[in-house]
N, C-alpha and C positions, 0 to 999 in steps of 0.2 A: 495521435496522442493528445489528450485534452488537459495538458499541464498549463494552467492559466494563472499568470502572475496577478498579484493583488491590485496592481495599478491599471489593469485592463478594465475599461468602463463598460457598463451595461451588459454584463455577461448574461446570455440567454434572452435578452430583451426581444430579439427578432425571431425567436423560435416560433415556428408554425407547424403544428402537427401534420397537417396535410402535405406540406412541402417536404417535411422530413420523411414521411411515408413514401411519397412519390420518388424521392431521390433514391431511397433504398430499393424500392421495387424496380426502378429503371436499371439499377446496377445488379439486379438479380441476387441481392444479399439475402441470405437465410439466417444469419446470426451477426449481431453487432455488439461489441463490448462497450458499455457506457459507464461513465465514471461516477463512483461514490466519493472517492478521495484521490487527489492528484499528488504529484511529487512536492508541490508547494505546501501540502498539508491542508488544503482547503476542501471542504465538503460541498457537494452539489445537491444537497437535500437538507432540510431542517435538522440540525444535529445538536444534541446536548453533550456530546463527547468532544468533538473537534470543531474548529472555527469554520463557519460557512464562508464561501467566497464573498468578500466585502461588497461586491457590486451585483450579486445575484439576489433577485427579489422574489423568487418562487422556487418550487420544488422541481428543478430541471430534470433530475434523474427519474422522478415519477412520471413526468410528462413524456420523456423519451421512451420509457419502458411501456407505458400504456399505448402510445402511438404505434410502436413496433409490434406489440402483441396483437393489436387490433387488425393488423394485416398479416398475421401469421409468422412474424419474424422473432426469433429468440433473442434474449438480452441477458448475457452474463454481466455481472457487475464487477467493476475494477476497484481495487484498493491498493494504493501504494504502501508497502510496508517498510522496505529498506530505506527509502527516502521520504522524509516528511520535514520540510523546511521549517514549518511552524513549531513542530515538536523539537527540532534541533535548536531553534532559537530560544524557546521557552524553557527547555530542560537541558542545560549543559551536561548534567550528570548522565544523560542518556546517549551521549555522543560516542561513536566508535573512535578509538584512538589507535591508529596503526603505528607500527614501529618507526616509520619514517616521518610520522607526524602529520602527513597530509590526509585530511578528512574528506576530501571531495571526490566525486566521481562524475563521469560524463563530460562531454565537451573537450575531448583530447586535443591538446594544442591551443586551447582557448582558456579564458578565465573559467574557474570552476562553476559548473551549473548548479549542482546539488551536493548535499552532504549525507553521509551514511550514519545510521543509528545502530546502536548495539542491542542485540536481542538478549544479552545477559544482564539486562537492567529492568527497571520497572516499566520500560517502554513496551515490553512484551505484554504486560498486564493491560496497558493502554490499547494495544492492538486487539487484544481479545475483547475488550469492552466495545471498541469501535466496530469490530466484526459482528458482535452480538446485536448492536444497534442496527446495523445494515440489514441483517437477516430479519429482525423483527419488523423493520419498516418495509422491507421488500421480500416477503416470503415467496412471492411469485417470480423472483429472479430465476434465470435459467442456469445459474452457476455463479461461482466466485472466482475471480482472477486476481491472485496476489502477485505483486510485482516487486522486483529488486530483492530477491530472496537469496541472500548469501551472508556469511559472517566472515569478515576479514580477520587478520592476525591482530586482534584488539588488545591494547594494553591500558584500557581504562581502569580506574580503581576497582570496579566490580569484577572485571575479568582477572586482574592480578590477584585479588583476594581469593577468588574461586579457584584459580589455578594452584595457588600455594596450598589451599585446603586439600587439594587432590594430590599433593606431592609433585606438582609440575612447576617448571621454572619459566616465569613470564619472559625471561631474557633469551630463551632457547626457541629458535625457529620451529623445530619439529614439535615441541610442546605446544606452541601457539596454534599450529595447524591442527594437532590432535584435539586441543580444547575447542577449537572452532567447530569441529565435527560434533562434539558433545553439545555445544550451544545450539547447533542447528537441529539436532534431534529433539532437544527440549522445545525449540520453536515449533517444530512439526507436531509434537505430541500435544502441547498446550493449545495451540491454535485450532488444530483439528478436533480436539475434545470440545472446544467451544462451538465449532460448527456443527458437529454431530449431535450435540445435546439439543440444539434448536432446529436443525434441518438434517435429519439422518440421511436423506437421499440427495442432498444438494451436490451437484458436480463441483469439483474444486481443482484449480490448477495453480501451482506455485512456479512462477517464472524465474528460473535461475540462469537464464541465458544458455541452457543446455540443449535447446532444440533449434536446429538450423532449418 
């Protein structure tokens, strides 16, 4: 996983296409997923939507994709959707608020690694905009890999208002579970509509930790 904190210096500085190709070929790789956006919320290509990693000085994703394609290796592109620390920090109104109040995930038994965002907020619009940008910049990608795809029992203001509008009780466990399913269907419908409008045949995988 290429989740690279903002304090890491010189990201991509030592990238060499031939060495990258040789490493993949020696390992008999036929497909490698390369990052557009990581859990930290940083982009690895020039972006007008999200922040580029602060120490990256060139289009790393394009360099990786071109190098792999030149030797016949496929490159699906990775976008972190459930976790985006920059979005979490910049937009408190997009945060998922579970009943127990703990907003973090990952790193069981350790300090929280990352935080979860709510798909029932304007964050979903941001995701669609970011996805559209990735497709336009990388129409030759061999697929899209969306990660951290789930909706918890969120009690953020947006979810509470939406639940009440549907006659559901934000204080009830079963109602929160049922509403989470509604939110997830909205996520799939809206994000896939964005993808299919721009790339009708693009393979897509939503990673919900459902495949062992």
